[in-house]
Backbone as numpy.savetxt, mean C-alpha at the origin, in Angstrom:
# Nx Ny Nz CAx CAy CAz Cx Cy Cz
-18.44 -3.98 -6.89 -17.37 -4.86 -7.38 -16.02 -4.41 -6.86
-15.77 -3.08 -6.94 -14.49 -2.58 -6.46 -14.36 -2.78 -4.96
-15.47 -2.62 -4.22 -15.42 -2.82 -2.78 -15.07 -4.26 -2.43
-15.64 -5.21 -3.14 -15.36 -6.62 -2.87 -13.90 -6.95 -3.14
-13.38 -6.47 -4.27 -11.98 -6.75 -4.60 -11.04 -6.09 -3.59
-11.41 -4.93 -3.07 -10.58 -4.26 -2.06 -10.57 -5.04 -0.75
-11.70 -5.64 -0.40 -11.72 -6.48 0.80 -10.81 -7.69 0.61
-10.75 -8.22 -0.60 -9.84 -9.33 -0.88 -8.39 -8.88 -0.71
-8.07 -7.69 -1.23 -6.72 -7.15 -1.09 -6.36 -7.00 0.38
-7.27 -6.40 1.15 -7.01 -6.20 2.58 -6.79 -7.54 3.29
-7.57 -8.54 2.93 -7.43 -9.86 3.55 -6.10 -10.50 3.18
-5.68 -10.37 1.92 -4.41 -10.95 1.49 -3.23 -10.30 2.21
-3.25 -8.98 2.34 -2.17 -8.28 3.03 -2.16 -8.62 4.51
-3.35 -8.70 5.11 -3.44 -9.07 6.52 -2.93 -10.49 6.76
-3.23 -11.40 5.85 -2.73 -12.78 5.96 -1.22 -12.80 5.89
-0.63 -11.99 5.01 0.83 -11.91 4.92 1.42 -11.38 6.21
0.79 -10.38 6.80 1.28 -9.82 8.07 1.28 -10.89 9.17
0.18 -11.64 9.25 0.09 -12.69 10.27 1.10 -13.79 10.02
1.29 -14.18 8.76 2.22 -15.26 8.41 3.64 -14.91 8.84
4.08 -13.70 8.52 5.44 -13.29 8.86 5.61 -13.15 10.37
4.62 -12.54 11.02 4.72 -12.39 12.48 4.71 -13.75 13.17
3.84 -14.64 12.73 3.70 -15.95 13.39 4.95 -16.80 13.20
5.69 -16.59 12.12 6.90 -17.38 11.88 7.95 -17.14 12.96
8.12 -15.86 13.35 9.11 -15.52 14.37 8.61 -14.31 15.17
7.68 -14.52 16.08 7.12 -13.38 16.82 8.12 -12.68 17.72
9.25 -13.35 18.02 10.26 -12.74 18.87 11.26 -11.91 18.07
11.16 -11.92 16.75 12.10 -11.20 15.89 11.62 -9.77 15.65
12.53 -8.80 15.86 12.20 -7.40 15.59 11.93 -7.17 14.11
12.62 -7.91 13.25 12.42 -7.80 11.81 11.00 -8.21 11.44
10.59 -9.38 11.91 9.26 -9.88 11.58 8.16 -9.01 12.17
8.39 -8.51 13.38 7.38 -7.65 14.00 7.24 -6.33 13.24
8.36 -5.73 12.84 8.29 -4.47 12.11 7.66 -4.66 10.74
7.94 -5.80 10.07 7.29 -6.07 8.79 5.80 -6.28 8.97
5.42 -7.01 10.02 4.00 -7.25 10.28 3.27 -5.94 10.58
3.92 -5.03 11.29 3.30 -3.73 11.58 3.08 -2.95 10.28
4.08 -2.94 9.41 3.95 -2.24 8.13 2.79 -2.80 7.31
2.75 -4.11 7.14 1.71 -4.72 6.32 0.34 -4.60 6.98
0.31 -4.56 8.31 -0.97 -4.37 9.01 -1.57 -3.01 8.65
-0.76 -1.97 8.61 -1.28 -0.65 8.28 -1.66 -0.56 6.79
-0.97 -1.29 5.93 -1.38 -1.36 4.53 -2.76 -2.02 4.42
-2.95 -3.11 5.18 -4.25 -3.80 5.17 -5.35 -2.89 5.71
-5.07 -2.14 6.77 -6.07 -1.23 7.33 -6.40 -0.11 6.36
-5.38 0.38 5.64 -5.63 1.40 4.62 -6.54 0.85 3.52
-6.25 -0.37 3.05 -7.09 -0.99 2.02 -8.50 -1.20 2.54
-8.63 -1.58 3.81 -9.95 -1.74 4.43 -10.70 -0.41 4.45
-9.98 0.67 4.79 -10.61 1.99 4.81 -11.11 2.42 3.44
-10.28 2.19 2.41 -10.68 2.55 1.05 -11.87 1.69 0.61
-11.85 0.41 0.96 -12.95 -0.49 0.60 -14.25 -0.04 1.24
-14.20 0.27 2.52 -15.41 0.70 3.23 -15.89 2.06 2.71
-14.95 2.92 2.33 -15.31 4.21 1.75 -16.08 4.03 0.45
-15.68 3.02 -0.33 -16.36 2.75 -1.59 -17.78 2.23 -1.38
-18.07 1.74 -0.17 -19.41 1.25 0.11 -20.45 2.35 0.17
-20.01 3.60 0.37 -20.94 4.72 0.35 -21.56 5.07 1.68
-21.33 4.25 2.72 -21.88 4.53 4.05 -20.78 5.09 4.96
-21.15 6.02 5.81 -20.19 6.64 6.73 -18.96 7.16 5.99
-19.20 7.90 4.91 -18.11 8.37 4.06 -17.08 9.18 4.83
-17.55 10.06 5.70 -16.63 10.94 6.41 -15.67 10.14 7.28
-16.19 9.16 8.02 -15.34 8.36 8.90 -14.33 7.54 8.11
-14.80 6.81 7.09 -13.90 5.93 6.36 -12.90 6.70 5.52
-13.29 7.87 5.01 -12.32 8.69 4.29 -11.20 9.14 5.20
-11.53 9.54 6.41 -10.52 9.96 7.37 -9.71 8.78 7.88
-10.37 7.64 8.09 -9.68 6.44 8.54 -8.61 6.01 7.53
-8.94 6.08 6.25 -7.98 5.70 5.21 -6.75 6.59 5.26
-6.94 7.89 5.45 -5.80 8.80 5.54 -5.00 8.56 6.82
-5.69 8.31 7.92 -5.00 8.10 9.19 -4.10 6.88 9.14
-4.60 5.79 8.59 -3.79 4.57 8.50 -2.68 4.71 7.46
-2.97 5.41 6.36 -1.93 5.63 5.34 -0.78 6.45 5.88
-1.05 7.31 6.86 0.00 8.15 7.44 1.12 7.33 8.04
0.81 6.16 8.54 1.80 5.35 9.26 2.57 4.42 8.31
2.09 4.23 7.09 2.71 3.27 6.18 4.17 3.58 5.89
4.55 4.80 5.44 5.97 5.02 5.13 6.87 4.98 6.37
6.38 5.46 7.51 7.18 5.44 8.73 7.44 4.00 9.18
6.42 3.15 9.09 6.59 1.75 9.51 7.49 0.98 8.56
7.45 1.31 7.26 8.36 0.61 6.35 9.79 1.10 6.54
9.97 2.37 6.87 11.31 2.87 7.18 11.88 2.15 8.39
11.05 1.89 9.40 11.49 1.16 10.58 11.90 -0.27 10.21
11.13 -0.89 9.31 11.49 -2.24 8.86 12.79 -2.23 8.06
12.93 -1.24 7.16 14.14 -1.16 6.33 15.38 -0.99 7.20
15.24 -0.28 8.29 16.38 -0.12 9.20 16.77 -1.45 9.84
15.81 -2.30 10.09 16.07 -3.58 10.77 16.58 -4.66 9.83
16.15 -4.64 8.56 16.39 -5.77 7.67 17.60 -5.54 6.76
18.46 -6.56 6.55 18.46 -7.87 7.21 19.11 -7.86 8.59
19.87 -6.77 8.88 20.44 -6.57 10.22 20.26 -5.10 10.58
20.10 -4.80 11.88 19.94 -3.40 12.29 21.14 -2.56 11.87
20.88 -1.33 11.48 21.92 -0.45 10.99 21.84 0.89 11.71
22.96 1.61 11.69 22.98 2.91 12.35 22.29 4.00 11.57
22.01 3.73 10.29 21.32 4.72 9.47 20.07 4.10 8.85
18.92 4.72 9.02 18.69 5.95 9.79 18.77 5.69 11.29
19.01 6.72 12.04 19.14 6.59 13.49 17.78 6.30 14.12
17.84 5.81 15.34 16.60 5.56 16.08 15.80 6.85 16.23
16.50 7.96 16.42 15.83 9.25 16.57 15.06 9.61 15.29
15.68 9.32 14.12 15.01 9.62 12.85 13.74 8.78 12.68
13.84 7.51 13.03 12.67 6.63 12.93 11.56 7.11 13.86
11.93 7.47 15.08 10.93 7.96 16.03 10.30 9.26 15.55
11.11 10.12 14.94 10.59 11.38 14.40 9.55 11.11 13.32
9.83 10.14 12.44 8.88 9.78 11.39 7.58 9.25 11.98
7.68 8.43 13.02 6.47 7.93 13.66 5.69 9.05 14.35
6.41 10.02 14.90 5.74 11.16 15.53 4.97 11.97 14.51
5.61 12.25 13.36 4.94 12.98 12.29 3.74 12.18 11.78
3.92 10.87 11.63 2.82 10.02 11.18 1.65 10.07 12.15
1.96 10.01 13.45 0.90 10.06 14.45 0.17 11.39 14.42
0.92 12.48 14.22 0.29 13.81 14.14 -0.67 13.88 12.96
-0.21 13.41 11.79 -1.09 13.44 10.62 -2.29 12.50 10.79
-2.08 11.37 11.47 -3.18 10.45 11.71 -4.25 11.10 12.58
-3.83 11.77 13.65 -4.77 12.43 14.55 -5.48 13.58 13.83
-4.70 14.38 13.09 -5.29 15.49 12.34 -6.31 14.99 11.32
-5.97 13.88 10.65 -6.89 13.33 9.64 -8.20 12.89 10.25
-8.15 12.31 11.45 -9.36 11.79 12.08 -10.19 12.86 12.77
-9.57 13.95 13.21 -10.27 14.88 14.09 -10.51 16.27 13.48
-9.88 16.59 12.36 -10.05 17.92 11.78 -10.33 17.80 10.27
-10.52 18.95 9.64 -10.72 19.02 8.20 -9.49 19.59 7.49
-8.34 19.47 8.13 -7.12 20.06 7.57 -6.48 19.18 6.50
-6.69 17.87 6.56 -6.16 16.96 5.53 -7.29 16.54 4.60
-8.39 16.08 5.16 -9.59 15.75 4.39 -10.66 16.77 4.77
-11.00 17.64 3.83 -11.94 18.71 4.16 -13.39 18.28 4.03
-13.65 17.21 3.24 -15.02 16.75 3.08 -15.10 15.55 2.17
-16.23 14.87 2.20 -16.48 13.72 1.35 -17.85 13.87 0.71
-18.02 13.22 -0.44 -19.31 13.32 -1.14 -19.45 12.17 -2.12
-20.67 11.99 -2.60 -20.96 10.99 -3.63 -21.07 11.70 -4.98
-20.22 11.31 -5.92 -20.25 11.88 -7.26 -20.79 10.84 -8.23
-21.08 11.20 -9.48 -21.53 10.21 -10.46 -20.53 9.07 -10.66
-19.23 9.34 -10.44 -18.21 8.30 -10.58 -18.07 7.46 -9.33
-18.71 7.88 -8.23 -18.60 7.14 -6.98 -18.18 8.06 -5.84
-17.90 7.49 -4.66 -17.48 8.31 -3.52 -16.18 9.06 -3.83
-16.09 10.29 -3.38 -14.88 11.07 -3.56 -14.69 11.95 -2.33
-13.49 12.52 -2.20 -13.22 13.37 -1.05 -12.47 14.62 -1.51
-12.59 15.67 -0.71 -11.92 16.93 -0.99 -10.75 17.09 -0.02
-9.66 17.63 -0.52 -8.47 17.77 0.30 -8.47 19.10 1.05
-7.81 19.08 2.22 -7.73 20.26 3.05 -6.41 21.00 2.88
-6.19 22.06 3.65 -4.99 22.89 3.49 -3.68 22.19 3.85
-3.74 21.14 4.65 -2.51 20.43 5.02 -2.22 19.22 4.12
-3.04 19.03 3.10 -2.85 17.86 2.23 -1.49 17.90 1.53
-1.06 19.08 1.10 0.24 19.21 0.44 1.36 18.78 1.38
1.29 19.19 2.64 2.32 18.83 3.61 2.27 17.33 3.93
1.07 16.78 3.94 0.93 15.34 4.11 1.63 14.61 2.96
1.41 15.09 1.73 2.04 14.47 0.56 3.55 14.58 0.61
4.06 15.75 1.04 5.52 15.93 1.14 6.11 14.96 2.16
5.47 14.86 3.32 5.94 13.91 4.33 5.94 12.49 3.78
4.85 12.11 3.15 4.71 10.74 2.65 5.80 10.41 1.64
6.02 11.30 0.68 7.02 11.05 -0.36 8.43 11.01 0.23
8.75 11.94 1.13 10.08 11.96 1.72 10.36 10.71 2.55
9.38 10.29 3.34 9.55 9.07 4.13 9.67 7.84 3.22
8.89 7.82 2.15 8.93 6.71 1.19 10.30 6.65 0.51
10.81 7.78 0.08 12.12 7.83 -0.56 13.23 7.46 0.42
13.08 7.85 1.68 14.08 7.50 2.69 14.15 6.00 2.89
12.99 5.35 2.97 12.97 3.90 3.12 13.58 3.22 1.91
13.29 3.73 0.73 13.86 3.17 -0.49 15.37 3.36 -0.53
15.85 4.52 -0.07 17.29 4.78 -0.04 18.00 3.83 0.92
17.37 3.54 2.06 17.96 2.59 3.02 18.07 1.21 2.41
17.00 0.75 1.75 17.03 -0.56 1.11 18.07 -0.61 0.00
18.17 0.45 -0.77 19.14 0.50 -1.87 20.56 0.42 -1.34
20.85 1.14 -0.27 22.19 1.11 0.33 22.51 -0.28 0.85
21.55 -0.92 1.49 21.79 -2.27 2.00 21.93 -3.28 0.87
21.20 -3.06 -0.22 21.31 -3.96 -1.37 22.72 -3.89 -1.97
23.28 -2.68 -2.07 24.63 -2.53 -2.63 25.68 -3.19 -1.75
25.45 -3.21 -0.45 26.43 -3.79 0.48 26.26 -5.29 0.65
25.06 -5.79 0.41 24.77 -7.20 0.66 25.36 -8.10 -0.41
25.51 -9.36 -0.07 26.03 -10.38 -0.99 25.20 -11.65 -0.85
25.18 -12.44 -1.89 24.54 -13.74 -1.83 23.04 -13.68 -1.64
22.55 -14.54 -0.73 21.11 -14.67 -0.52 20.49 -13.38 0.01
21.21 -12.69 0.90 20.67 -11.44 1.46 20.43 -10.42 0.37
21.31 -10.36 -0.62 21.14 -9.41 -1.72 19.90 -9.74 -2.55
19.68 -11.03 -2.79 18.50 -11.46 -3.55 17.22 -11.12 -2.78
17.22 -11.36 -1.48 16.04 -11.07 -0.67 15.71 -9.58 -0.66
16.73 -8.75 -0.50 16.51 -7.30 -0.52 16.01 -6.85 -1.89
16.52 -7.49 -2.94 16.07 -7.16 -4.30 14.57 -7.36 -4.44
14.06 -8.49 -3.98 12.62 -8.76 -4.09 11.81 -7.82 -3.20
12.31 -7.53 -2.01 11.61 -6.60 -1.14 11.50 -5.22 -1.77
12.63 -4.73 -2.29 12.64 -3.40 -2.90 11.76 -3.35 -4.13
11.81 -4.41 -4.95 10.99 -4.46 -6.16 9.51 -4.41 -5.81
9.10 -5.24 -4.87 7.69 -5.24 -4.47 7.27 -3.93 -3.85
8.16 -3.34 -3.05 7.85 -2.07 -2.40 7.68 -0.95 -3.41
8.60 -0.88 -4.39 8.55 0.21 -5.38 7.32 0.08 -6.27
7.11 -1.10 -6.85 6.00 -1.28 -7.77 4.66 -1.17 -7.03
4.57 -1.83 -5.87 3.31 -1.82 -5.14 2.92 -0.45 -4.63
3.91 0.29 -4.12 3.59 1.60 -3.55 3.51 2.70 -4.60
4.27 2.59 -5.68 4.24 3.63 -6.71 2.85 3.75 -7.33
2.18 2.62 -7.54 0.83 2.66 -8.08 -0.14 3.35 -7.14
-0.06 3.00 -5.85 -0.93 3.63 -4.87 -0.65 5.11 -4.70
0.62 5.50 -4.73 0.98 6.91 -4.61 0.44 7.69 -5.79
0.50 7.10 -6.98 0.04 7.81 -8.18 -1.46 8.08 -8.13
-2.25 7.06 -7.80 -3.71 7.20 -7.85 -4.30 7.85 -6.61
-3.68 7.65 -5.46 -4.27 8.11 -4.20 -3.63 9.37 -3.63
-2.44 9.72 -4.11 -1.77 10.90 -3.57 -1.48 11.95 -4.64
-0.78 11.55 -5.71 -0.35 12.53 -6.70 -1.49 13.03 -7.58
-2.35 12.12 -8.04 -3.46 12.53 -8.90 -4.39 13.51 -8.20
-4.82 13.24 -6.95 -5.63 14.25 -6.26 -4.86 15.55 -5.99
-3.54 15.43 -5.76 -2.75 16.62 -5.47 -2.58 17.50 -6.70
-2.32 16.87 -7.85 -2.04 17.63 -9.07 -3.33 18.03 -9.79
-4.24 17.06 -9.92 -5.46 17.31 -10.71 -6.69 17.56 -9.85
-6.57 17.35 -8.54 -7.73 17.53 -7.68 -8.82 16.52 -7.93
-8.45 15.31 -8.40 -9.43 14.29 -8.78 -9.14 13.02 -8.02
-10.10 12.56 -7.21 -9.88 11.41 -6.34 -10.81 10.24 -6.64
-11.48 10.25 -7.78 -12.44 9.20 -8.10 -11.77 7.84 -8.33
-10.46 7.85 -8.66 -9.77 6.60 -8.94 -8.98 6.10 -7.74
-9.25 6.63 -6.56 -8.48 6.23 -5.38 -8.71 4.77 -5.00
-9.82 4.18 -5.47 -10.08 2.77 -5.17 -9.10 1.85 -5.88
-8.44 2.33 -6.92 -7.50 1.49 -7.67 -6.22 1.26 -6.88
-5.78 2.27 -6.13 -4.48 2.23 -5.48 -4.18 0.99 -4.65
-5.08 0.59 -3.72 -4.76 -0.58 -2.89 -4.54 -1.87 -3.67
-5.08 -1.97 -4.89 -4.89 -3.19 -5.67 -3.42 -3.43 -5.99
-2.62 -2.37 -6.06 -1.20 -2.54 -6.34 -0.47 -3.24 -5.19
-1.10 -3.30 -4.02 -0.50 -4.02 -2.91 -0.38 -5.51 -3.22
-1.20 -6.00 -4.15 -1.09 -7.41 -4.55 0.27 -7.70 -5.18
0.85 -6.71 -5.84 2.19 -6.89 -6.42 3.19 -7.13 -5.29
3.08 -6.33 -4.24 3.98 -6.50 -3.09 3.77 -7.86 -2.44
2.51 -8.25 -2.25 2.21 -9.54 -1.62 2.80 -10.68 -2.45
2.60 -10.63 -3.78 3.09 -11.70 -4.64 4.62 -11.75 -4.64
5.27 -10.59 -4.67 6.73 -10.56 -4.69 7.31 -11.10 -3.39
6.74 -10.69 -2.27 7.20 -11.18 -0.98 6.92 -12.67 -0.84
5.74 -13.11 -1.28 5.41 -14.54 -1.22 6.41 -15.35 -2.05
6.78 -14.86 -3.22 7.77 -15.55 -4.05 9.11 -15.63 -3.32
9.52 -14.53 -2.69 10.79 -14.53 -1.97 10.75 -15.46 -0.75
9.59 -15.56 -0.13 9.44 -16.48 1.00 9.58 -17.93 0.54
8.91 -18.26 -0.58 8.91 -19.62 -1.07 10.27 -20.03 -1.63
10.87 -19.15 -2.43 12.10 -19.49 -3.13 13.38 -19.15 -2.37
13.32 -18.12 -1.52 14.56 -17.63 -0.91 14.48 -17.48 0.61
13.48 -18.11 1.24 13.37 -18.14 2.70 13.43 -16.74 3.31
12.71 -15.82 2.74 12.69 -14.45 3.24 12.20 -14.42 4.68
12.95 -13.76 5.54 12.62 -13.60 6.97 12.40 -14.95 7.65
13.04 -15.99 7.13 12.99 -17.32 7.72 11.57 -17.87 7.83
10.72 -17.46 6.88 9.34 -17.97 6.85 9.31 -19.20 5.97
8.77 -20.28 6.50 8.65 -21.51 5.73 7.21 -21.64 5.23
7.09 -21.77 3.91 5.76 -21.86 3.31 5.84 -22.70 2.06
4.93 -23.63 1.94 4.86 -24.48 0.76 3.53 -24.23 0.08
3.57 -23.80 -1.17 2.36 -23.50 -1.94 2.36 -24.31 -3.22
1.21 -24.86 -3.54 1.08 -25.63 -4.77 1.38 -24.75 -5.98
2.01 -25.33 -7.00 2.41 -24.56 -8.17 1.21 -23.90 -8.85
0.07 -24.58 -8.86 -1.12 -24.00 -9.48 -1.55 -22.72 -8.81
-1.44 -22.66 -7.45 -1.79 -21.45 -6.73 -0.79 -20.34 -7.04
0.47 -20.69 -7.17 1.48 -19.70 -7.52 1.19 -19.08 -8.87
0.82 -19.92 -9.86 0.50 -19.39 -11.19 -0.75 -18.52 -11.16
-1.73 -18.92 -10.35 -2.94 -18.12 -10.23 -2.65 -16.75 -9.65
-1.80 -16.72 -8.61 -1.43 -15.46 -7.99 -0.67 -14.57 -8.97
0.24 -15.18 -9.73 0.99 -14.41 -10.71 0.08 -13.83 -11.79
-0.92 -14.63 -12.21 -1.87 -14.14 -13.21 -2.69 -12.98 -12.66
-3.13 -13.11 -11.41 -3.92 -12.04 -10.80 -3.14 -10.74 -10.72
-1.86 -10.84 -10.34 -1.03 -9.65 -10.24 -0.80 -9.02 -11.61
-0.61 -9.87 -12.64 -0.38 -9.34 -13.98 -1.59 -8.60 -14.52
-2.79 -8.91 -13.99 -4.01 -8.25 -14.46 -4.26 -6.91 -13.78
-3.50 -6.59 -12.73 -3.72 -5.33 -12.00 -3.64 -4.12 -12.92
-2.57 -3.96 -13.74 -2.54 -2.76 -14.61 -3.66 -2.76 -15.65
-4.07 -3.94 -16.13 -5.16 -4.00 -17.11 -6.45 -3.53 -16.47
-6.73 -3.99 -15.26 -7.94 -3.57 -14.55 -7.90 -2.07 -14.29
-6.73 -1.56 -13.93 -6.60 -0.12 -13.67 -6.91 0.70 -14.92
-6.37 0.28 -16.05 -6.63 1.01 -17.30 -8.10 0.94 -17.70
-8.71 -0.23 -17.55 -10.13 -0.36 -17.88 -10.99 0.52 -16.97
-10.62 0.56 -15.69 -11.40 1.36 -14.74 -11.34 2.84 -15.10
-10.17 3.32 -15.49 -10.04 4.73 -15.83 -10.74 5.07 -17.15
-10.78 4.08 -18.07 -11.40 4.34 -19.37 -12.88 4.00 -19.40
-13.39 3.36 -18.35 -14.77 2.86 -18.36 -15.83 3.94 -18.60
-15.73 5.12 -17.95 -16.78 6.13 -18.21 -16.90 6.50 -19.68
-15.78 6.68 -20.36 -15.82 7.04 -21.78 -16.26 5.86 -22.63
-15.84 4.66 -22.25 -16.26 3.48 -23.01 -17.78 3.30 -22.93
-18.34 3.54 -21.74 -19.78 3.35 -21.58 -20.58 4.36 -22.37
-19.96 5.49 -22.74 -20.65 6.49 -23.55 -20.69 6.11 -25.03
-19.76 5.25 -25.46 -19.65 4.93 -26.89 -20.01 3.49 -27.23
-20.11 2.62 -26.22 -20.42 1.22 -26.47 -21.72 0.84 -25.78
-22.45 -0.08 -26.40 -23.67 -0.56 -25.76 -23.34 -1.65 -24.75
-24.28 -2.04 -23.87 -23.99 -3.00 -22.81 -23.42 -4.32 -23.31
-23.92 -4.83 -24.48 -23.40 -6.10 -24.99 -21.92 -5.99 -25.36
-21.54 -4.86 -25.93 -20.14 -4.67 -26.31 -19.25 -4.51 -25.08
-19.78 -3.88 -24.03 -19.01 -3.73 -22.80 -18.78 -5.08 -22.13
-19.79 -5.94 -22.15 -19.64 -7.28 -21.58 -18.58 -8.07 -22.35
-18.61 -7.95 -23.68 -17.62 -8.65 -24.50 -16.21 -8.15 -24.21
-16.09 -6.84 -23.96 -14.80 -6.27 -23.62 -14.29 -6.79 -22.29
């Protein structure tokens, strides 16, 4: 079930990437946003395939490799949107991509970030390597840098541009904070990675927020008309993300105290 829902998440994010790129393929803003969302979709695909239980070692490493590029690519987009800025510098952006590429290669070819994978009673899980802490530090610093850039541009912007940045920052913070908590901080602090399948679902918050900004505020000059019923359905699905996350974390204990009929009713 979790694998199927993760494939849906990956498809939704990939569709958003294509939509924004196709609207203005000649725009550096749209291309950088499409690159960011593409790597989010690939990360969700990696986590989904990892949950399938086959080729655990490859998909566990693939998920880390693609996740390495997510904060660097969003920092590149934040620098471009809504207009290119001198901060961060091009050199800083390139440095982040270099670090991301190094971690991606290390994740795929060594045991320094992901030391191993296995099947536990709770499902597929992975063990972290000696460089996992440094990977986490890089990820958080790059994530905070991108957020700082957006915040600075939000304070300077006026009118429609300010509203657009507001929705982008909101979707970025909520969508990524959930994934960071379950897929980065929890394994780092508690050494427990069984709930890593929950993280990509928070990307739906980002997709819904950006879709709303596209429909209502012409974000990135993307024109899209969606029936109101579909908009309500999407909003309902996003609102259920935290409920599903809580149920997933409590499910092992619930199954010990409730019989199958009571679990179905729940």
